[in-house]
C-alpha positions in Angstrom: 56.9 118.5 98.8 58.9 119.4 95.7 61.7 121.9 96.0 62.1 124.4 93.2 65.1 126.6 93.4 65.7 129.6 91.2 68.9 131.5 91.1 68.2 134.9 89.5 71.2 137.2 89.0 70.9 140.8 90.0 73.3 141.9 87.2 70.4 142.8 84.9 68.8 145.0 87.5 72.1 146.6 88.4 72.9 147.3 84.8 69.6 149.1 84.3 70.2 151.3 87.3 73.7 152.1 86.4 75.4 150.5 89.4 77.8 147.7 90.1 76.1 144.2 90.0 75.4 142.9 93.5 75.8 139.3 94.7 73.3 136.8 93.2 70.0 136.6 94.9 68.8 133.1 95.8 65.1 132.6 96.0 63.7 129.3 97.0 60.2 127.8 97.4 60.5 126.1 100.8 58.3 125.4 103.8 57.1 128.5 105.6 59.2 127.7 108.6 62.3 127.8 106.5 61.7 131.1 104.8 63.5 134.3 105.8 62.0 137.6 104.9 64.2 139.9 102.7 66.0 142.8 104.3 64.6 146.0 102.8 67.2 148.7 102.8 69.5 146.6 105.0 73.3 146.9 104.8 75.1 144.7 102.3 76.5 142.4 105.0 73.0 141.8 106.4 71.7 141.1 102.9 74.5 138.5 102.3 73.8 136.9 105.7 70.1 136.6 104.8 71.0 135.1 101.5 73.2 132.5 103.2 70.4 131.6 105.6 67.9 131.2 102.8 70.3 129.1 100.8 71.1 126.9 103.8 67.4 126.4 104.5 66.7 125.4 101.0 69.5 122.9 101.0 68.3 121.4 104.2 64.8 121.0 102.9 66.1 119.5 99.7 68.3 117.1 101.7 65.3 116.1 103.8 63.1 115.4 100.8 65.8 113.1 99.5 65.4 110.8 102.5 62.5 108.5 103.1 60.2 108.8 106.0 61.6 105.7 107.5 65.1 107.1 107.4 64.0 110.4 108.9 62.2 108.5 111.7 65.5 106.7 112.5 67.6 109.8 112.8 67.5 109.5 116.6 67.4 105.8 117.6 65.5 105.1 120.8 66.8 102.9 123.6 64.5 99.9 124.0 62.2 100.0 127.0 62.7 96.3 127.9 66.5 96.9 128.0 66.3 99.4 130.8 67.8 98.0 134.0 66.0 98.6 137.3 63.7 101.6 138.0 60.8 99.2 138.2 58.6 101.7 140.1 58.9 104.3 137.3 58.3 101.7 134.5 55.2 100.3 136.3 53.7 103.8 136.8 54.2 104.6 133.1 52.7 101.3 131.8 49.7 101.7 134.1 49.0 105.2 132.7 49.2 103.8 129.2 46.7 101.1 130.0 44.3 103.6 131.7 45.1 107.3 130.8 42.4 108.3 133.2 44.8 107.6 136.1 46.0 111.1 135.5 49.7 111.0 134.5 52.8 110.5 136.6 55.3 112.7 138.2 58.8 111.2 138.3 61.3 112.6 140.8 64.9 111.4 141.0 68.6 112.1 140.8 70.3 113.4 137.7 71.3 110.7 135.2 69.0 108.0 136.4 67.3 107.4 133.1 64.1 109.4 133.5 64.0 110.9 130.0 65.4 107.8 128.4 62.6 105.6 129.9 59.8 108.0 128.9 61.0 108.2 125.3 61.4 104.4 125.2 57.8 104.0 126.4 56.5 106.2 123.5 58.6 104.1 121.0 57.1 100.9 122.5 53.5 101.9 121.9 51.5 100.7 118.9 50.2 102.8 116.1 46.8 104.5 116.3 44.1 105.3 113.7 43.7 109.0 112.9 41.7 111.1 110.5 44.2 111.9 107.7 45.7 115.4 107.7 44.0 116.4 110.9 46.2 118.4 113.3 44.4 117.2 116.4 44.9 113.4 115.8 41.1 112.9 115.7 39.9 109.4 116.3 37.7 108.4 113.3 35.6 106.1 115.5 35.1 108.2 118.6 33.2 111.5 118.4 34.6 112.6 121.8 38.1 112.5 120.3 37.2 114.4 117.1 37.9 118.1 116.4 35.0 120.4 115.7 35.8 120.4 112.0 35.9 116.6 111.8 32.6 116.3 113.6 31.0 118.7 111.2 32.3 116.6 108.3 30.8 113.5 109.8 27.4 115.3 110.3 27.6 116.3 106.6 27.9 112.6 105.7 31.5 112.8 104.5 33.5 109.7 104.4 36.6 110.4 106.5 40.0 109.5 105.1 41.7 107.3 107.7 45.4 106.9 108.3 47.7 105.5 111.0 50.6 107.0 113.0 52.7 106.3 116.0 51.3 107.6 119.3 52.8 111.0 119.6 55.4 112.0 122.2 55.5 115.8 122.6 58.2 117.6 124.6 57.2 120.8 126.3 60.3 123.1 126.6 60.7 125.2 129.8 60.6 128.4 127.7 57.3 127.7 126.0 54.7 130.4 126.1 51.0 129.9 126.8 50.1 130.6 123.2 52.6 127.9 122.0 51.1 125.4 124.5 47.4 126.2 124.0 47.4 127.5 120.4 46.4 130.9 119.0 43.5 132.5 117.2 44.0 134.7 114.2 41.8 137.6 115.3 42.3 139.6 112.0 41.2 136.7 109.9 38.3 136.0 112.2 37.0 139.6 111.9 37.7 140.1 108.2 36.7 136.7 106.8 34.3 135.5 109.5 36.1 132.2 110.1 37.7 130.7 113.1 41.4 130.7 112.1 43.1 128.6 114.8 46.8 127.7 115.0 47.1 124.5 117.0 49.6 124.4 119.9 51.4 121.6 121.7 48.2 120.4 123.4 46.6 119.7 120.1 49.7 117.8 118.9 49.8 115.7 122.1 46.1 114.7 121.8 45.8 110.9 122.3 49.6 110.8 123.0 52.1 111.6 125.7 53.1 115.1 126.8 56.4 115.1 128.5 57.7 118.0 130.6 61.3 117.6 131.8 62.2 119.6 134.9 58.5 120.3 135.5 59.3 121.7 138.9 61.0 124.6 137.1 58.0 125.3 134.8 55.9 128.4 135.5 53.0 127.6 137.8 50.4 129.0 135.5 51.6 126.7 132.6 51.5 123.7 134.9 47.9 124.7 135.8 47.0 124.8 132.1 48.5 121.4 131.5 46.8 119.8 134.5 43.4 121.3 133.7 43.6 120.0 130.1 44.8 116.6 131.2 42.0 116.3 133.7 39.2 117.6 131.5 40.4 116.2 128.2 39.7 119.5 126.4 41.6 122.6 125.7 39.7 125.9 125.2 41.3 129.1 123.8 39.4 132.3 124.1 40.5 135.6 122.6 38.4 138.8 122.0 35.1 137.0 122.4 36.1 134.1 120.1 36.2 130.7 121.7 37.7 127.5 120.2 37.8 124.1 121.9 39.5 120.8 120.8 40.1 117.4 122.4 43.3 117.3 124.4 43.5 113.8 126.0 47.1 113.0 126.8 49.2 111.3 129.4 51.0 114.0 131.3 54.4 112.9 132.4 56.6 115.2 134.4 60.1 114.6 135.7 62.4 116.6 137.9 65.3 116.7 140.4 64.2 117.3 144.0 67.4 119.3 144.5 66.1 122.0 142.2 62.8 122.5 144.1 59.5 120.8 144.7 56.1 121.4 143.1 53.4 123.1 145.1 51.2 120.5 146.9 48.2 121.8 145.0 49.9 120.9 141.8 51.4 117.6 143.0 47.9 116.4 144.0 46.8 116.8 140.4 49.3 114.1 139.1 47.7 110.7 139.4 50.9 108.9 140.4 54.3 109.9 141.8 57.3 107.7 141.3 60.6 108.1 143.1 63.8 106.8 141.6 67.4 106.8 142.8 70.8 106.0 141.5 71.6 102.3 141.2 74.0 101.3 144.0 74.8 97.7 143.0 78.2 97.8 141.2 77.2 94.9 139.0 74.1 96.6 137.8 76.0 99.8 137.2 78.5 97.9 135.0 75.6 96.3 133.1 74.0 99.7 132.5 77.3 101.1 131.2 77.9 98.1 129.0 74.4 98.2 127.5 74.7 101.9 126.7 78.1 101.5 125.1 76.8 98.7 122.9 73.7 100.7 121.9 75.8 103.8 121.0 78.1 101.7 118.8 75.3 100.0 116.9 71.8 101.1 117.8 70.1 99.0 115.0 71.7 95.7 116.1 71.0 96.5 119.8 67.4 97.2 119.1 67.2 94.0 117.0 68.2 91.9 120.1 65.3 93.3 122.1 62.7 93.2 119.3 60.9 90.1 120.5 60.7 91.4 124.0 59.4 94.8 122.9 56.7 93.2 120.7 55.6 90.9 123.6 55.3 93.9 126.0 53.4 95.9 123.3 50.9 93.0 122.9 50.5 92.7 126.6 49.6 96.3 127.0 47.1 96.1 124.1 45.4 93.1 125.7 45.4 94.8 129.1 43.6 97.8 127.6 40.8 95.5 126.3 40.6 93.6 129.6 40.4 96.8 131.6 36.7 97.4 130.8 35.9 94.1 132.6 38.0 94.8 135.7 36.5 95.5 139.1 37.5 96.2 142.7 35.2 94.4 145.2 33.3 96.6 147.7 35.4 95.5 150.7 38.6 96.4 149.0 37.2 99.8 148.0 36.2 100.5 151.6 39.7 99.5 152.8 41.4 101.8 150.2 39.3 104.7 151.5 40.1 103.7 155.1 43.8 104.0 154.3 43.4 107.4 152.7 41.4 108.5 155.8 44.0 107.2 158.2 46.8 109.0 156.3 44.8 112.3 156.3 44.8 112.5 152.6 42.8 115.6 151.5 40.1 115.1 148.9 39.2 111.9 147.2 41.6 111.9 144.2 43.7 109.4 146.1 40.8 107.0 146.4 39.9 107.3 142.7 43.4 106.9 141.4 44.2 103.9 143.6 41.1 102.1 142.4 41.9 102.8 138.7 45.6 101.9 139.1 44.7 98.6 140.8 42.4 97.6 138.0 45.0 98.6 135.4 47.6 96.4 137.2 45.2 93.5 137.3 44.5 93.8 133.6 48.2 94.0 132.9 48.6 90.7 134.8 45.8 89.2 132.7 43.1 89.3 135.4 39.8 91.1 135.8 39.6 90.9 139.6 41.8 93.0 141.8 43.8 91.3 144.6 45.3 92.9 147.8 48.7 92.4 146.2 47.7 94.6 143.3 46.6 97.4 145.7 49.8 97.0 147.7 52.0 97.5 144.6 50.2 100.7 143.4 49.0 102.5 146.5 52.4 104.0 147.4 52.5 105.5 143.9 49.1 106.9 144.2 49.3 108.4 147.7 52.8 109.3 148.7 52.7 112.8 147.1 49.3 113.5 148.7 50.5 113.2 152.3 51.2 116.2 154.5 54.9 116.7 154.8 56.4 116.0 158.3 60.0 117.3 158.5 60.5 115.2 161.6 59.3 112.0 159.9 61.9 109.1 160.1 60.5 107.0 157.3 59.7 107.6 153.6 56.2 108.6 152.6 55.9 105.4 150.6 56.8 103.3 153.6 54.2 105.1 155.7 51.6 104.2 153.1 52.7 100.5 153.2 52.5 100.4 157.0 48.9 101.7 157.1 48.0 99.3 154.2 49.3 96.3 156.2 47.4 97.5 159.3 44.1 98.0 157.4 44.4 94.7 155.4 45.5 92.7 158.5 48.9 91.8 157.1 51.0 92.9 160.0 
């Protein structure tokens, strides 16, 4: 986007009106988000403040245009996923959700400063690029009608050849102060009534389609927003209705929430909607702590060189995930194992059947990640605590962790005691 700046002096206008010339007025053609509306009849100080803001915005846009897309993308280097020490349970849950997004997302609870946000951002950086319809705000898939926006589907029906591009799988942060309109999108009612068109301003759910939606401190988010996110994640669609006008668009994303249990828990009804629940703690081993500190210091001093050292491992893991996605379609859990999974859920008094469904999906995803199509008891043993621990009824007198309770019942049902 070209930046045209025009400095027009107010001296001529002032001279015509017989008053002292004012400060120069800077007008700039910048992005809408960078514009500041003029102050009509505002005090001189307010006018000068507005001029400074406009000039700064124009300078910022001009500076951004002077940098390449690659340079802009590297403004905030991402710590490599394969360099993260420990936290294997969290990393496994994230990888399995990437292999099969229908698992339903993951809730990560742990102490402050244990690498939750770092790991999630590292995962997004690890993932390969995806094909999208060029200039489409919904990241529509050019090869899958179910992942196309209404506008793109209409273009396909009209026989139009869709322009195709590629982009990194999006990672969208949802701030705690976000409104429902910002999350879901808004409809321009005035334009709809006057021009007869559906004028829709996409929200964060549209931006996150086919990507990852991350909510830090999700346990502090308003319950109604959590409901909206979970409903969209489960159905794969977001519907906005205003004044009798309804607009829907695909919203298939991996919902990842993180939080600190000291700041409060999610309601059980909401917890149950997350496919998996990972618990992480502070690393206790002094040697591992020293390794983590050393790695972080090296990364902060020279991010490019640090990332270069892990480039081969990153690419190998990316390829492994891509192959697992292909293999997933052939995966299966034999009937006896499915019966035993349901027996475990029944013995643990798990409400509903979400636990059964997610455990079967996660076990198949893990088998695919290991390069197999058949699920083994070991696969189930590794994933079932992640899938069931947050669905158990809380017992304040319990002496063991919920994950350990799940493992005990697993060993009993599978005859591994």
